[in-house]
C-alpha angles and dihedrals in degrees: 000000000000124000091226113029095180096043103040090171091065121098105161120083123236119283120247099220102077114071144124132213118209132190132161087015094296133105108238110231127231102017106155102173137032119181119230124282105240139162135186129202112208114232116234112209118203138155135211118248093233094051108056096170100053137056140196129224121214132177115264133177118346117222125196118213118234118260120233120208122192132185141163113274113260141144093275104111100196094116094044095045092052093044090051090061090073095040128036130175089218091069138252095312090064094057114111109232090176100052109028094092120068136174111232133195125215114199124195112210128201125224091269091059096253122135106245101172133016131191126196114211115200133222098350126182134175115256097169132028124187105192097177129018126222107292118220124172090203094062130080105209144114118270106246128209116201141190130187114213125205115201145170099239145303138237135194114250101237091192087076104082134184106282123226107255122222 
């Protein structure tokens, strides 16, 4: 089995520094880091009554790890607006039960600027919002804004195929 069936000449895997995150039909600008997509299925250990010395292991509940998005602080309020849908200073009655969940898409892009893989993440909502990082006058770094997204699973978009490379 080849790593790249369409581009048999290719040996190196895709790079992890070109990507795009989309929600509400728009690419969110400035995202510099996306944590990994990971899931874990809890093992359920049980034994049969007639076999006291052995046990069986079956798959149990699958849990999806939260996704962390980071970007340089700017005047784009996409992170803050979404985070405010689960918390509002005006009280519980101001929370949006209709709009606080979103489906997002994470696209991996090759060096030619073509989407090579795409993942759909379902029923996401913001559980943590870091509006301002620690500020330190002795450091030389970009101010980073961060959200942590809870979700109910992801799947690879199989309609996005390996593109023919020039």
